[in-house]
C-alpha positions as CSV (number, residue, x, y, z in Angstrom):
1,M,24.1,69.2,90.5
2,L,22.3,70.0,87.2
3,S,22.8,68.3,83.9
4,T,21.3,68.0,80.4
5,V,21.2,64.9,78.2
6,N,20.9,65.3,74.4
7,L,19.0,68.6,74.9
8,T,17.6,69.9,71.7
9,Q,15.5,72.9,70.8
10,R,14.1,73.7,67.4
11,Y,11.5,76.1,66.0
12,G,10.3,74.6,62.7
13,K,13.3,74.0,60.5
14,R,15.6,76.3,62.7
15,V,17.7,74.4,65.2
16,L,18.9,76.6,68.1
17,F,20.9,73.8,69.8
18,D,21.2,70.1,69.2
19,K,21.9,67.2,71.5
20,I,23.7,69.2,74.3
21,T,24.9,66.9,77.1
22,I,26.6,68.8,79.9
23,T,26.9,68.7,83.7
24,L,27.0,71.9,85.8
25,D,29.0,71.2,89.0
26,G,28.5,72.6,92.5
27,G,30.9,75.4,93.4
28,K,31.4,76.5,89.8
29,R,30.2,79.8,88.4
30,Y,29.5,79.6,84.7
31,G,29.2,82.4,82.2
32,L,26.9,81.5,79.2
33,I,28.0,83.4,76.1
34,G,27.1,83.3,72.5
35,A,26.0,85.6,69.7
36,N,22.6,87.3,69.9
37,G,20.0,84.7,68.7
38,A,22.2,81.7,69.5
39,G,19.7,80.6,72.2
40,K,21.3,81.5,75.5
41,S,18.1,82.7,77.2
42,T,16.1,79.8,75.7
43,F,18.7,77.3,77.1
44,M,18.4,78.9,80.5
45,K,14.6,78.9,80.5
46,I,14.6,75.2,79.6
47,L,17.0,74.5,82.6
48,A,14.6,76.4,84.8
49,G,11.5,74.5,83.5
50,E,10.0,77.7,82.1
51,L,10.2,76.3,78.5
52,E,9.6,72.9,77.1
53,Q,12.5,71.5,75.1
54,S,12.0,69.8,71.7
55,D,14.0,66.7,72.8
56,G,16.3,65.5,75.5
57,E,16.1,66.0,79.2
58,V,17.2,68.2,82.1
59,Q,18.2,66.5,85.4
60,L,18.3,68.3,88.7
61,Q,19.7,66.5,91.7
62,P,16.8,65.6,94.0
63,G,16.3,67.9,97.0
64,L,18.1,70.9,95.4
65,K,16.5,74.3,95.0
66,L,16.7,76.0,91.6
67,G,16.1,79.8,91.3
68,M,16.0,81.9,88.1
69,L,15.9,85.7,87.9
70,S,12.4,86.7,86.8
71,Q,12.0,89.1,83.9
72,N,8.4,90.1,84.6
73,Q,8.8,93.5,86.4
74,Y,5.0,93.9,86.8
75,A,4.1,90.6,88.4
76,F,4.0,92.0,91.9
77,E,2.4,95.4,91.6
78,E,0.2,94.9,94.7
79,F,3.0,93.4,96.9
80,T,5.0,95.5,99.3
81,L,8.7,95.5,98.6
82,K,9.4,93.2,101.5
83,D,6.7,90.7,100.5
84,A,7.9,90.7,96.8
85,V,11.3,89.6,98.1
86,L,9.9,87.1,100.5
87,Y,8.0,85.6,97.6
88,G,11.3,84.3,96.3
89,N,10.8,81.5,98.8
90,K,7.2,80.7,97.8
91,K,6.9,77.9,100.4
92,L,8.0,80.3,103.2
93,F,5.8,83.1,101.8
94,D,2.7,81.0,101.7
95,A,3.3,79.6,105.2
96,Q,3.9,83.0,106.7
97,K,0.8,84.6,105.1
98,E,-1.5,81.7,106.0
99,K,-0.2,81.8,109.6
100,E,-0.8,85.6,109.8
101,K,-4.3,85.1,108.5
102,L,-5.1,82.3,111.0
103,Y,-3.8,84.4,113.9
104,M,-6.0,87.3,112.8
105,E,-9.2,85.3,111.9
106,G,-8.8,81.8,113.3
107,D,-10.9,80.1,116.0
108,F,-8.3,79.0,118.5
109,E,-10.9,76.7,120.2
110,N,-10.8,74.7,116.9
111,D,-8.3,71.8,117.0
112,A,-8.0,71.9,113.2
113,V,-6.9,75.5,113.3
114,N,-4.3,74.8,116.0
115,N,-3.0,71.7,114.2
116,R,-2.7,73.8,111.0
117,L,-0.8,76.5,112.9
118,G,1.6,73.8,114.1
119,E,2.1,72.5,110.6
120,L,2.8,76.0,109.3
121,E,5.2,76.7,112.2
122,M,7.2,73.6,111.1
123,I,7.3,74.8,107.5
124,C,8.6,78.2,108.6
125,A,11.2,76.5,110.8
126,D,12.4,74.3,107.9
127,E,12.6,77.2,105.5
128,D,13.9,79.8,107.9
129,P,15.7,77.9,110.8
130,T,17.2,81.0,112.3
131,Y,14.0,83.1,112.0
132,E,16.0,85.9,110.4
133,S,14.1,86.2,107.1
134,D,12.9,89.7,107.9
135,V,16.5,90.8,108.7
136,K,17.9,89.2,105.5
137,I,15.2,90.9,103.4
138,E,16.0,94.3,105.0
139,K,19.7,93.9,104.3
140,L,19.1,92.9,100.7
141,L,16.8,95.9,100.1
142,Q,19.2,98.3,101.8
143,S,22.1,97.0,99.7
144,L,20.1,97.6,96.6
145,G,19.4,101.2,97.6
146,F,16.0,100.9,99.2
147,P,15.9,102.6,102.7
148,T,14.0,101.0,105.5
149,E,11.1,103.5,105.3
150,Q,10.4,102.3,101.7
151,H,10.2,98.6,102.5
152,E,6.4,98.6,103.1
153,E,5.6,100.6,100.0
154,L,3.9,98.9,97.0
155,M,5.9,97.6,94.0
156,S,3.6,99.8,91.8
157,S,5.3,102.9,93.2
158,L,8.7,101.9,91.7
159,T,10.2,102.7,88.3
160,G,10.9,99.8,86.0
161,G,14.6,99.8,86.9
162,D,13.9,99.6,90.6
163,K,11.3,96.8,90.1
164,F,14.0,94.8,88.4
165,K,16.2,95.3,91.5
166,I,13.5,93.8,93.6
167,L,13.3,90.7,91.3
168,L,17.1,90.4,91.8
169,A,16.7,90.5,95.6
170,Q,13.9,88.0,95.3
171,V,16.0,85.3,93.7
172,L,19.0,86.0,95.9
173,F,16.8,85.7,99.0
174,L,15.9,82.1,98.1
175,K,19.7,81.2,98.2
176,P,19.1,78.4,95.6
177,D,21.5,75.6,95.1
178,V,21.4,76.3,91.4
179,L,21.1,80.1,90.6
180,L,20.3,81.1,87.0
181,L,20.7,84.8,86.1
182,D,19.9,86.3,82.7
183,E,21.4,89.8,82.4
184,P,21.3,90.6,86.1
185,T,23.2,93.9,85.7
186,N,20.6,95.6,83.5
187,N,19.4,98.8,85.2
188,L,22.0,98.5,87.9
189,D,24.5,101.3,88.6
190,M,28.2,100.6,89.1
191,E,28.1,100.5,92.9
192,T,25.3,98.0,92.9
193,I,27.0,95.9,90.2
194,S,30.1,95.7,92.4
195,W,27.9,94.6,95.3
196,L,26.3,92.0,93.2
197,E,29.7,90.7,92.0
198,N,30.7,90.2,95.6
199,E,27.5,88.4,96.5
200,L,27.8,86.0,93.6
201,K,31.5,85.2,94.3
202,H,30.3,83.9,97.7
203,H,27.4,81.8,96.1
204,E,28.0,78.3,97.5
205,G,26.1,76.3,94.9
206,T,26.1,76.4,91.1
207,L,25.7,79.6,89.2
208,M,25.0,80.3,85.5
209,V,24.9,83.9,84.3
210,I,24.2,85.5,80.9
211,S,25.7,89.0,80.7
212,H,27.0,91.4,78.1
213,D,29.1,93.1,80.8
214,R,32.7,91.8,80.2
215,H,34.0,93.3,83.4
216,F,31.2,91.6,85.4
217,L,31.9,88.2,83.8
218,N,35.6,88.5,84.5
219,G,34.9,89.3,88.1
220,V,32.3,86.6,88.8
221,V,32.7,83.4,86.6
222,T,35.1,80.5,86.9
223,H,34.1,78.8,83.7
224,I,32.7,79.9,80.3
225,L,30.0,78.0,78.4
226,D,30.3,79.0,74.7
227,L,27.0,78.4,72.9
228,D,28.0,78.3,69.2
229,F,27.2,76.2,66.2
230,Q,24.2,74.6,68.1
231,N,26.5,73.2,70.8
232,I,28.2,74.2,74.0
233,R,32.0,74.1,74.6
234,E,33.2,74.5,78.2
235,F,36.3,76.5,79.1
236,T,38.0,76.9,82.5
237,G,38.5,80.6,83.4
238,N,36.8,83.9,83.0
239,Y,35.8,85.7,79.8
240,D,39.2,87.2,79.0
241,E,40.9,83.9,79.5
242,W,38.3,82.2,77.3
243,Y,38.9,84.9,74.6
244,I,42.6,84.2,74.6
245,A,42.2,80.4,74.6
246,A,39.5,80.5,71.8
247,N,41.8,82.6,69.6
248,L,44.7,80.3,70.2
249,I,42.6,77.3,69.3
250,A,41.3,79.1,66.2
251,K,44.8,79.9,65.0
252,Q,46.0,76.3,65.6
253,A,43.0,75.0,63.8
254,Q,43.7,77.3,60.9
255,A,47.3,76.3,60.8
256,D,46.3,72.6,60.8
257,R,43.8,73.2,58.0
258,S,46.4,75.1,55.9
259,K,48.8,72.2,56.3
260,A,46.2,69.7,55.4
261,L,45.1,71.7,52.4
262,K,48.6,71.9,51.1
263,E,49.0,68.1,51.5
264,K,45.7,67.6,49.7
265,E,46.7,69.8,46.8
266,E,50.0,67.9,46.4
267,L,48.2,64.5,46.4
268,E,45.6,65.7,43.9
269,K,48.4,66.9,41.5
270,F,50.2,63.6,41.8
271,I,47.0,61.6,41.1
272,T,46.1,63.8,38.1
273,R,49.6,63.5,36.6
274,F,50.1,59.7,37.0
275,S,46.7,58.0,37.2
276,A,46.8,57.4,33.4
277,N,50.4,56.1,33.5
278,A,50.4,52.3,33.9
279,S,53.8,52.3,35.6
280,K,52.7,54.8,38.2
281,A,49.2,53.4,38.7
282,K,50.1,51.7,41.9
283,Q,51.5,54.9,43.4
284,A,48.5,56.9,42.2
285,T,46.1,54.4,43.8
286,S,48.1,54.6,47.1
287,R,48.0,58.4,47.0
288,Q,44.2,58.3,46.3
289,K,43.8,56.2,49.5
290,Q,45.8,58.8,51.4
291,L,43.6,61.6,50.0
292,D,40.4,59.8,50.9
293,K,41.7,59.5,54.5
294,L,42.6,63.1,54.7
295,D,39.9,65.0,56.6
296,V,40.0,68.7,55.7
297,Q,37.1,70.2,57.6
298,E,36.0,73.8,57.2
299,I,37.3,75.5,60.3
300,K,34.4,76.8,62.4
301,L,36.0,79.6,64.3
302,S,32.8,81.1,65.5
303,S,29.3,82.1,64.2
304,R,29.8,85.5,65.9
305,R,30.4,88.4,63.6
306,D,32.1,91.6,64.8
307,P,30.4,94.8,63.6
308,S,32.6,97.5,62.1
309,I,31.6,100.7,63.8
310,M,33.3,103.9,62.5
311,F,32.3,107.5,63.3
312,K,33.9,110.0,60.8
313,P,33.2,113.7,61.5
314,H,32.4,115.8,58.4
315,R,34.4,118.7,59.9
316,D,37.0,119.3,62.6
317,I,35.8,120.3,66.0
318,G,36.5,123.9,67.1
319,N,38.1,125.1,70.3
320,E,34.7,126.1,71.8
321,V,32.7,122.9,72.4
322,L,30.2,123.2,75.3
323,E,29.9,125.4,78.4
324,V,27.4,124.5,81.2
325,E,26.7,127.1,83.9
326,K,24.6,126.7,87.0
327,I,22.2,124.1,85.6
328,S,19.6,123.0,88.1
329,K,16.6,120.7,87.8
330,S,13.9,119.5,90.2
331,Y,10.8,117.3,89.7
332,E,7.8,117.8,91.9
333,G,9.9,119.6,94.5
334,Q,12.6,116.9,94.5
335,K,16.0,118.3,93.6
336,V,17.8,116.2,90.9
337,F,20.9,118.4,90.7
338,E,21.8,122.0,91.5
339,N,24.2,124.5,90.0
340,L,26.1,122.1,87.8
341,N,29.1,123.8,86.1
342,F,31.5,122.3,83.7
343,K,33.2,123.0,80.4
344,V,33.8,120.5,77.6
345,N,37.1,121.1,75.8
346,K,38.4,120.0,72.4
347,G,39.5,116.4,72.6
348,D,37.4,115.5,75.7
349,K,35.7,112.1,75.7
350,I,33.6,112.1,78.8
351,A,32.0,109.2,80.7
352,L,29.0,110.6,82.6
353,I,28.5,108.3,85.6
354,G,26.6,108.1,88.9
355,A,24.0,106.1,90.8
356,N,20.6,105.5,89.2
357,G,18.3,108.5,89.7
358,V,21.0,111.2,90.1
359,G,20.0,112.8,86.8
360,K,22.4,111.6,84.1
361,T,19.7,111.1,81.5
362,T,18.0,114.4,82.7
363,L,21.2,116.3,82.1
364,L,21.6,114.9,78.6
365,Q,17.9,115.7,77.8
366,I,18.6,119.3,78.8
367,L,21.7,119.5,76.6
368,M,19.7,118.0,73.7
369,E,16.9,120.5,74.4
370,E,14.3,117.8,75.0
371,I,13.5,119.4,78.4
372,D,14.2,122.7,80.1
373,A,16.5,123.3,83.0
374,D,14.9,125.2,86.0
375,T,17.9,127.5,86.2
376,G,21.2,128.1,84.4
377,H,22.1,127.8,80.8
378,F,24.4,126.1,78.4
379,K,26.0,126.9,75.1
380,W,27.3,124.7,72.3
381,G,30.2,125.9,70.1
382,Q,29.4,127.1,66.6
383,T,31.3,124.3,64.9
384,I,29.5,121.6,66.8
385,A,27.1,119.2,65.0
386,F,26.0,116.4,67.3
387,S,24.4,113.0,67.1
388,Y,22.3,111.7,70.0
389,F,21.6,108.2,71.1
390,P,18.8,108.4,73.7
391,Q,18.2,105.9,76.4
392,N,14.8,105.1,75.0
393,T,16.1,104.4,71.5
394,T,14.2,101.1,71.3
395,D,10.9,103.0,71.6
396,L,12.0,105.6,69.1
397,V,13.2,103.3,66.3
398,V,9.7,102.5,65.0
399,G,7.9,102.4,61.6
400,D,6.8,100.1,58.8
401,E,9.7,101.1,56.5
402,E,12.6,98.8,55.6
403,L,15.9,99.6,57.4
404,P,17.5,101.7,54.6
405,Q,14.4,103.8,54.0
406,W,14.0,104.5,57.7
407,I,17.5,105.9,57.9
408,Q,17.2,107.8,54.6
409,G,14.2,109.5,56.2
410,F,16.6,111.6,58.3
411,D,18.3,113.1,55.2
412,A,17.1,112.5,51.7
413,K,20.6,113.5,50.4
414,W,22.1,110.3,51.9
415,H,22.7,107.9,49.0
416,I,20.9,104.6,49.5
417,D,24.0,102.6,48.6
418,D,26.0,104.3,51.3
419,I,23.2,103.5,53.8
420,R,23.3,99.9,52.7
421,K,27.0,99.7,53.2
422,T,26.7,101.3,56.7
423,L,24.0,98.8,57.6
424,G,26.3,96.0,56.3
425,R,29.0,97.2,58.7
426,M,26.5,96.7,61.5
427,L,25.9,93.1,60.4
428,F,22.7,93.6,58.5
429,S,23.0,91.4,55.3
430,G,21.2,92.2,52.1
431,E,18.2,90.2,53.0
432,E,18.1,91.4,56.6
433,Q,18.0,95.0,55.4
434,K,14.5,94.3,53.9
435,K,13.2,93.8,57.4
436,K,10.6,96.2,58.7
437,I,11.8,98.5,61.5
438,D,8.9,97.4,63.8
439,A,10.0,93.8,63.4
440,C,13.5,94.5,64.8
441,S,14.6,93.3,68.2
442,G,16.0,95.7,70.8
443,G,19.6,94.8,69.8
444,E,18.8,95.3,66.1
445,K,17.2,98.7,66.8
446,H,20.3,99.8,68.6
447,R,22.4,98.7,65.7
448,V,20.1,100.6,63.3
449,M,20.5,103.8,65.4
450,L,24.3,103.4,65.4
451,S,24.1,103.0,61.6
452,K,22.1,106.3,61.4
453,M,24.7,108.0,63.6
454,M,27.5,106.8,61.4
455,M,25.7,108.4,58.4
456,D,25.4,111.7,60.4
457,S,29.1,112.2,60.3
458,S,28.8,114.5,63.3
459,N,31.8,115.8,65.3
460,F,30.2,115.3,68.7
461,L,28.4,112.2,70.0
462,V,25.9,112.2,73.0
463,L,25.1,108.7,74.0
464,D,22.8,107.4,76.8
465,E,23.4,103.7,77.7
466,P,24.2,102.7,74.1
467,N,25.5,99.3,75.2
468,N,22.0,98.1,76.4
469,H,20.8,95.3,74.1
470,L,24.2,95.0,72.4
471,D,26.2,91.7,72.6
472,L,29.8,91.6,73.8
473,E,31.3,91.8,70.3
474,A,29.2,95.0,69.5
475,I,30.2,96.6,72.8
476,V,33.9,96.0,72.2
477,A,33.5,97.4,68.6
478,L,31.7,100.5,70.0
479,G,34.5,101.1,72.5
480,E,37.1,100.9,69.8
481,A,35.0,103.2,67.6
482,L,34.7,105.8,70.4
483,H,38.4,105.5,71.1
484,N,39.4,106.1,67.5
485,Y,36.8,108.9,66.9
486,Q,38.2,112.3,66.2
487,G,35.3,114.2,67.7
488,G,34.0,114.8,71.2
489,V,31.9,112.4,73.3
490,I,29.6,112.5,76.3
491,C,28.4,108.9,77.1
492,V,26.4,107.6,80.0
493,S,27.2,103.9,80.7
494,H,27.5,101.5,83.6
495,D,29.7,99.2,81.5
496,R,33.2,99.6,82.9
497,E,35.0,98.0,80.0
498,L,33.3,100.4,77.5
499,I,34.2,103.4,79.7
500,D,37.8,102.1,80.0
501,A,38.0,101.9,76.2
502,F,37.3,105.5,75.4
503,A,37.0,107.9,78.3
504,N,39.7,110.5,79.1
505,R,37.5,112.4,81.5
506,I,35.0,111.3,84.1
507,L,32.0,113.4,85.3
508,K,30.3,111.8,88.3
509,I,27.0,113.2,89.5
510,N,26.7,112.5,93.3
511,E,23.5,111.7,95.1
512,D,23.5,115.1,96.7
513,G,23.5,116.8,93.3
514,T,27.1,117.9,93.3
515,I,29.6,116.8,90.6
516,I,33.1,115.3,90.6
517,D,35.0,116.5,87.5
518,F,38.0,114.2,87.0
519,E,40.6,114.6,84.2
520,G,41.9,111.1,83.4
521,D,40.7,107.6,82.6
522,Y,38.3,105.5,84.7
523,E,41.0,103.3,86.3
524,S,42.7,106.4,87.7
525,F,39.3,107.8,88.8
526,V,38.6,104.6,90.8
527,E,42.1,104.7,92.4
528,Q,41.3,108.2,93.7
529,Y,37.6,108.1,94.5
530,G,36.7,104.4,94.6
531,E,33.8,102.9,92.5
């Protein structure tokens, strides 16, 4: 369906990928993985025709539709929600809008107008043979949480997260033969992610998706495309199956290399000992030929590096941790939640979940005293010292300092060597630590904030969507760090693998503002309440 021939992309001396030749088949769903900066999004944009490659070509089978999830949330501000989704099929959108205009303004005595209406009708029939585009759009919008009465509202009335949902509906409405999705689960709650998984499982053409959500990849993809060392290797299976296979391959390669190195060492010793001995010269020459043929390549396991995240509390947590009583909050007369009551106990690691808009971030902001509750109160225990990872971390990690100096700005007593070691654990090498904070990417800013939190040595962590912008390796490392942490945790996340890794208690805020307080892990919660 879609293939590349010697596809190459370089920026100056830096080569992202080199001479990639691959065919994406119909009926297969591919997960494109690779370290941050490996070129995943660039590769996808080249496939979609949004970027020009340095060399090579992309070949799409004639007559097929290709659709890629747009990332420009503000491109349709003056469109209604329905029209923004309809725009996913630009040909149908243009025909419908021109037809509507002619019916309103056209001179029906004019043959040219009538002929044009006939042409437009044919286009609409080709693109929408069952004349059900309105029904399909309504179903898509409702599935994404937009009630019917909202469908005629303007895109400008939506939050950034909801705008992204419309872009997702837009590309799904097209029903392309080749569907390209870059981080489609961003800004989606768990219920919507589950709905999307089901939709994509029934996609009849070719699918390629980039995602840092391991659970989502496992549920959707049939093949993994691993972009590493400027090339792509294809594996059959989902992410976990790829992970097992890749590790087996790596271990076998390492064993083969060890065997070859031992043989090489023995040959070199023989040649050194006997090359000067005339009676052994023939054997030495033979061994040299063997040595020349022996190919001992450096084993390239992966260019990915796993961060080493470790939160160490400076003091034990006491028995009194946090008590929340009758907390309520409304905005402009709209109730967010009402009379929330819960108590956090020693040893609790809480995943705070719920649909978008139910007030998870609002609750954390109240607990962090960034905003006031309308009613109720809360009390932290006297032993508690917390670190906070806010949802808008990317906007807060700013400045013209280098990375170590920015972190030291929070506590002058922190030794610069300790800060550098902590940044090193988060994969910032010596040279990379000289980077200015403002020059960091979203993922780098998140790693800087996590470095700062490691330096805090707090005994309670409050995290709001910490996995955003992190790659799969960093999310796995964060999950392990929270699991091993000897303090308390409240974490908002839609990443089910991350929640599975650490949570022993689930707090779900319902859309009616009530709360479900479940003692146990997320898997047990799903068994009892569903996703």
